[in-house]
C-alpha positions as CSV (number, residue, x, y, z in Angstrom):
1,M,2.3,-19.0,-5.4
2,T,0.9,-18.7,-8.9
3,L,-1.5,-16.3,-10.5
4,A,-4.4,-18.7,-9.8
5,S,-3.6,-18.7,-6.1
6,V,-3.8,-14.9,-5.7
7,V,-7.0,-14.1,-3.8
8,G,-9.2,-11.0,-3.5
9,Q,-8.3,-9.5,-6.9
10,P,-10.4,-11.4,-9.5
11,R,-10.5,-8.6,-12.1
12,A,-6.7,-8.2,-12.2
13,I,-6.0,-11.9,-12.3
14,D,-8.7,-12.5,-15.0
15,A,-7.2,-9.8,-17.2
16,L,-3.7,-11.2,-16.9
17,Q,-4.7,-14.8,-17.5
18,S,-6.7,-13.7,-20.5
19,A,-3.6,-11.9,-21.9
20,L,-1.5,-15.0,-21.3
21,R,-4.0,-17.4,-23.0
22,G,-4.4,-15.1,-26.0
23,G,-0.7,-14.5,-26.4
24,S,-1.2,-10.7,-26.0
25,V,1.1,-10.0,-23.0
26,H,2.0,-6.3,-22.9
27,H,5.7,-5.3,-22.7
28,A,5.0,-3.2,-19.7
29,Y,2.4,-3.3,-16.9
30,L,1.5,-0.9,-14.2
31,F,0.0,-2.6,-11.1
32,A,-1.7,0.2,-9.3
33,G,-3.4,0.0,-5.9
34,P,-2.9,0.3,-2.2
35,E,0.0,-1.4,-0.4
36,G,-0.4,-4.9,0.8
37,V,-3.3,-6.0,-1.4
38,G,-1.4,-8.5,-3.7
39,K,0.4,-6.5,-6.3
40,E,3.8,-8.1,-5.7
41,L,2.3,-11.6,-5.4
42,T,0.6,-11.1,-8.7
43,A,3.9,-9.9,-10.2
44,V,5.6,-13.0,-9.0
45,G,2.8,-15.1,-10.5
46,L,3.0,-13.4,-13.8
47,A,6.8,-13.8,-13.9
48,Q,6.3,-17.5,-13.2
49,A,3.7,-17.9,-16.0
50,L,6.0,-16.1,-18.5
51,T,9.1,-18.3,-17.7
52,C,7.8,-21.6,-16.4
53,P,9.2,-24.5,-18.5
54,E,6.6,-27.0,-17.1
55,Q,3.4,-25.1,-17.6
56,P,4.1,-22.2,-20.0
57,D,1.7,-19.2,-19.8
58,V,0.3,-20.6,-16.5
59,G,3.1,-21.3,-14.1
60,C,3.2,-24.5,-12.0
61,G,4.6,-22.8,-8.9
62,T,6.7,-25.9,-7.9
63,C,9.4,-26.3,-10.5
64,S,12.9,-24.9,-10.0
65,S,12.2,-21.9,-12.1
66,C,9.0,-21.0,-10.2
67,T,10.4,-21.5,-6.8
68,R,13.5,-19.4,-7.5
69,I,11.3,-16.6,-8.8
70,A,9.3,-16.7,-5.6
71,K,12.6,-16.4,-3.7
72,G,13.9,-13.6,-5.9
73,A,16.8,-15.7,-7.1
74,H,16.0,-16.4,-10.8
75,P,18.7,-15.0,-13.2
76,D,16.1,-13.8,-15.8
77,V,13.8,-12.1,-13.3
78,S,15.3,-8.8,-12.0
79,W,14.0,-6.9,-9.0
80,L,14.5,-3.2,-8.3
81,M,13.4,-1.3,-5.2
82,P,14.6,1.6,-3.1
83,D,17.6,0.9,-0.9
84,A,15.5,1.6,2.2
85,E,13.1,-1.1,1.2
86,R,15.9,-3.5,0.7
87,V,17.1,-2.9,4.2
88,E,13.6,-3.3,5.6
89,R,13.3,-6.7,3.9
90,G,16.7,-7.8,5.2
91,L,18.2,-7.9,1.7
92,A,20.9,-5.4,2.7
93,G,22.2,-3.9,5.9
94,R,22.5,-0.3,6.8
95,S,26.3,-0.8,6.9
96,D,26.1,-1.4,3.2
97,F,25.5,2.3,2.6
98,A,27.7,5.3,3.3
99,T,24.6,7.4,4.1
100,T,21.1,6.7,5.2
101,P,19.5,4.3,2.7
102,S,17.4,6.3,0.2
103,R,13.7,5.9,-0.2
104,D,14.0,7.0,-3.9
105,I,14.9,4.8,-6.8
106,R,17.9,6.5,-8.4
107,V,18.9,6.9,-12.0
108,D,22.0,4.6,-11.5
109,Q,19.7,1.8,-10.3
110,I,17.6,2.2,-13.4
111,R,20.6,2.1,-15.7
112,S,21.9,-1.0,-14.0
113,L,18.5,-2.7,-14.4
114,L,18.4,-1.7,-18.1
115,E,21.9,-3.2,-18.7
116,R,20.7,-6.5,-17.2
117,I,17.4,-6.8,-19.1
118,C,19.2,-6.1,-22.4
119,L,21.2,-9.2,-22.1
120,R,20.1,-12.6,-23.5
121,G,18.1,-14.7,-21.0
122,L,20.2,-17.4,-19.3
123,E,17.4,-19.9,-18.7
124,S,14.3,-18.5,-20.2
125,K,13.6,-16.9,-23.6
126,R,11.7,-14.1,-21.8
127,K,13.1,-11.8,-19.2
128,V,11.0,-10.0,-16.5
129,A,11.8,-6.9,-14.4
130,I,9.8,-6.1,-11.3
131,V,10.0,-2.6,-10.0
132,V,8.7,-2.3,-6.4
133,D,7.5,1.1,-5.3
134,A,7.9,2.4,-8.9
135,H,6.4,5.7,-7.8
136,Q,9.5,6.3,-5.8
137,M,11.6,6.8,-8.9
138,N,13.1,10.3,-8.8
139,A,12.8,12.6,-11.9
140,Q,16.1,11.5,-13.5
141,A,15.2,7.8,-12.9
142,Q,11.8,8.3,-14.5
143,N,13.2,9.9,-17.6
144,A,15.8,7.1,-18.0
145,F,13.1,4.5,-17.6
146,L,10.8,6.3,-20.1
147,K,13.4,5.8,-22.8
148,T,13.2,2.0,-22.2
149,L,9.5,2.1,-22.5
150,E,9.7,3.9,-25.8
151,E,12.1,1.2,-27.2
152,P,11.6,-1.9,-25.0
153,P,14.1,-4.8,-25.3
154,A,12.8,-7.8,-27.2
155,E,11.2,-10.6,-25.1
156,T,11.0,-8.5,-22.0
157,T,8.1,-7.7,-19.7
158,L,8.4,-4.8,-17.2
159,I,6.1,-4.8,-14.2
160,L,5.8,-1.6,-12.2
161,L,4.2,-1.8,-8.7
162,A,2.9,1.6,-7.5
163,S,0.6,2.6,-4.6
164,A,0.8,6.3,-5.8
165,P,0.9,6.1,-9.6
166,D,0.0,9.8,-9.9
167,K,3.6,10.6,-8.8
168,M,4.8,9.0,-12.1
169,L,5.2,10.8,-15.4
170,P,2.0,10.6,-17.5
171,T,4.1,9.4,-20.4
172,I,5.2,6.4,-18.3
173,R,1.7,5.6,-17.2
174,S,0.4,5.9,-20.8
175,R,3.0,3.4,-22.1
176,C,2.0,0.7,-19.6
177,S,-1.0,-1.5,-19.5
178,K,-2.6,-0.6,-16.2
179,V,-4.0,-3.3,-13.9
180,S,-5.9,-1.9,-11.0
181,F,-5.9,-3.5,-7.5
182,G,-8.4,-2.6,-4.9
183,P,-8.6,-3.1,-1.1
184,L,-9.1,-6.7,-0.1
185,P,-12.5,-7.7,1.4
186,V,-12.2,-7.0,5.2
187,E,-13.7,-10.5,5.8
188,L,-10.8,-12.1,3.9
189,V,-8.2,-10.0,5.8
190,A,-9.8,-10.8,9.1
191,E,-9.9,-14.5,8.3
192,R,-6.2,-14.5,7.5
193,L,-5.5,-12.6,10.8
194,Q,-7.4,-15.2,12.8
195,K,-5.5,-18.0,11.1
196,E,-2.0,-16.6,11.0
197,R,-1.9,-14.2,14.0
198,K,-4.3,-16.2,16.2
199,L,-6.6,-13.2,16.8
200,D,-10.1,-13.5,18.1
201,E,-12.9,-12.6,15.6
202,P,-13.7,-9.0,16.9
203,T,-10.0,-8.1,17.2
204,A,-9.3,-9.5,13.7
205,M,-12.2,-7.6,12.1
206,L,-11.1,-4.4,13.8
207,A,-7.6,-4.8,12.6
208,A,-8.7,-5.6,9.1
209,V,-10.9,-2.5,8.9
210,M,-8.2,-0.3,10.4
211,A,-5.8,-1.6,7.8
212,G,-8.1,-0.5,5.0
213,G,-8.3,-3.8,3.4
214,S,-4.5,-4.2,3.2
215,L,-3.4,-7.6,4.3
216,G,0.2,-6.5,4.5
217,R,-0.7,-3.5,6.7
218,A,-2.9,-5.7,8.8
219,M,-0.2,-8.4,9.3
220,A,2.2,-5.7,10.4
221,L,-0.2,-3.8,12.7
222,D,1.0,-3.5,16.2
223,L,-1.6,-4.9,18.5
224,K,-0.7,-2.2,21.0
225,A,-2.2,0.2,18.5
226,L,-5.5,-1.5,18.8
227,A,-5.5,-1.0,22.5
228,A,-4.2,2.6,22.3
229,R,-7.0,3.6,19.9
230,K,-9.3,4.2,22.9
231,D,-6.9,6.9,24.1
232,V,-6.8,8.5,20.7
233,I,-10.6,8.6,20.3
234,A,-11.4,9.6,23.9
235,S,-8.8,12.4,24.0
236,F,-10.0,13.6,20.5
237,E,-13.7,13.7,21.5
238,A,-12.7,15.6,24.7
239,L,-11.3,18.5,22.7
240,K,-13.4,21.7,22.6
241,P,-13.4,25.0,20.7
242,G,-11.6,27.8,22.5
243,E,-9.0,25.5,24.1
244,P,-5.9,25.9,21.9
245,S,-3.5,24.6,24.5
246,A,-5.4,21.2,24.6
247,M,-5.3,21.0,20.8
248,L,-1.5,21.6,20.7
249,R,-0.9,19.0,23.4
250,W,-3.0,16.5,21.4
251,A,-1.1,17.2,18.2
252,A,2.2,17.0,20.1
253,T,1.3,13.6,21.6
254,F,0.1,11.9,18.4
255,G,2.2,13.8,16.0
256,E,5.6,12.8,17.4
257,S,6.4,10.8,14.3
258,R,5.0,10.2,10.9
259,E,3.9,6.7,11.8
260,D,2.1,7.9,15.0
261,A,0.3,10.6,13.1
262,E,-0.8,8.3,10.3
263,Q,-2.0,5.8,12.8
264,A,-4.0,8.4,14.8
265,L,-5.6,9.7,11.6
266,S,-6.5,6.2,10.5
267,I,-8.1,5.5,13.9
268,L,-10.1,8.7,13.7
269,S,-11.3,8.1,10.1
270,L,-12.6,4.7,11.2
271,W,-14.1,6.2,14.3
272,T,-15.9,8.9,12.2
273,R,-17.3,6.2,10.0
274,D,-18.6,4.4,13.2
275,V,-20.2,7.6,14.4
276,A,-21.9,8.1,11.1
277,M,-23.2,4.5,11.1
278,A,-24.5,5.0,14.6
279,K,-26.3,8.2,13.5
280,V,-28.3,6.3,10.9
281,G,-29.0,3.3,13.1
282,G,-26.3,1.0,11.8
283,E,-25.2,-1.8,14.0
284,R,-22.0,-3.1,12.4
285,L,-19.5,-0.7,14.1
286,A,-15.8,-1.5,13.8
287,N,-15.1,-0.3,17.3
288,R,-17.7,-2.5,18.8
289,D,-16.4,-1.9,22.3
290,L,-17.1,1.8,22.0
291,D,-20.7,1.5,20.8
292,A,-22.1,3.6,23.7
293,L,-19.6,6.5,23.0
294,A,-20.3,6.3,19.2
295,H,-24.1,6.8,19.8
296,E,-23.4,9.6,22.3
297,V,-21.2,11.5,19.8
298,A,-23.7,10.8,17.0
299,A,-26.5,12.4,19.0
300,R,-24.6,15.7,19.5
301,T,-22.9,15.9,16.1
302,H,-24.6,17.2,13.0
303,E,-24.2,15.2,9.8
304,S,-22.5,18.0,8.0
305,M,-19.9,18.1,10.8
306,L,-19.2,14.4,10.3
307,H,-18.6,15.0,6.6
308,R,-16.3,17.9,7.4
309,R,-14.4,15.9,9.9
310,H,-13.9,13.1,7.4
311,A,-12.7,15.5,4.8
312,L,-10.2,17.2,7.1
313,L,-8.8,13.8,8.3
314,D,-8.3,12.7,4.7
315,K,-6.6,16.0,3.9
316,A,-4.2,15.8,6.8
317,R,-3.3,12.2,6.0
318,A,-2.7,13.0,2.3
319,T,-0.5,16.0,3.2
320,I,1.6,13.9,5.6
321,V,1.9,10.8,3.3
322,E,2.0,12.2,-0.2
323,R,3.6,15.7,0.4
324,N,5.9,14.9,3.3
325,G,4.1,17.4,5.5
326,S,5.1,17.9,9.2
327,P,3.0,15.4,11.2
328,R,2.6,17.6,14.2
329,L,1.8,20.7,12.1
330,Q,-0.8,18.9,10.0
331,L,-2.5,17.6,13.2
332,E,-2.6,21.1,14.6
333,R,-4.0,22.6,11.4
334,M,-6.6,19.8,11.2
335,L,-7.8,20.5,14.7
336,I,-7.9,24.2,14.3
337,E,-9.9,24.0,11.1
338,L,-12.3,21.4,12.6
339,L,-12.9,23.0,16.0
340,E,-12.4,26.7,15.3
341,G,-13.9,26.7,11.8
342,R,-10.9,28.3,10.2
């Protein structure tokens, strides 16, 4: 993996390659964009380009330095992430922690990182630090990190990866060179799914759209979720105003966990898009096997209601994901506002 091999993010890669060629690499970068779209692969490629002895400022991807960076084992490239993420990646076990592994990046982790990057490089003149889920730094950690950005160590490049950069201090964001990453083309994601997960074309395309252009999310998508989406959609469309018990049952069923609620909301957002497409005569529906139902719902649903539905689904998802809202409560609130007009 090198910068040149990262696909689907031409603007980000062009900007970094231009900085490398011109000798104008910034001391700190903020890679901002959705999860699973190539931010971490790009960080690895940039670290390789900055430390590769064979092809400086490019990265060969095959020398000992480059291969160890890709494996997270280079002494001059430090990685930092929440403990929970380390457990999920198999880099640590739950038994390594006295309590439940934290999803925050703590101030002691930041201090330990700063101690490492202040040391002289062992193999490379330049040192690199990659902070995964940088938006998960708690308040103390962010303040400690800010001091390093204000007085960065010499010959060091800091790379922050964030899917929710707004959670970070404005002063941190302003001191970083921001590189934006967008969702990957669904065709690209579908092609990878067909090749690596051996999915047929319609299933791969549906999974790619459901994943929102995130290859990482698409690769991790449970195929049972694709089959279960019909139940989510059918039961949702069966709900009617004046039937609060049915709304509560629906919210209880699909709001049992945060993951279940996020999945249900993603399915319904995509479904709402399909209904809107059917309403204007579009033929490229994601849920191709539900074409008849999409046109039926489109015929009896006013355009303004579809806009309202889309907005309420987004609001519920944002509250659950970004504000740690109760999944079941947010689904209940979404249904009441949608069906009862409150």
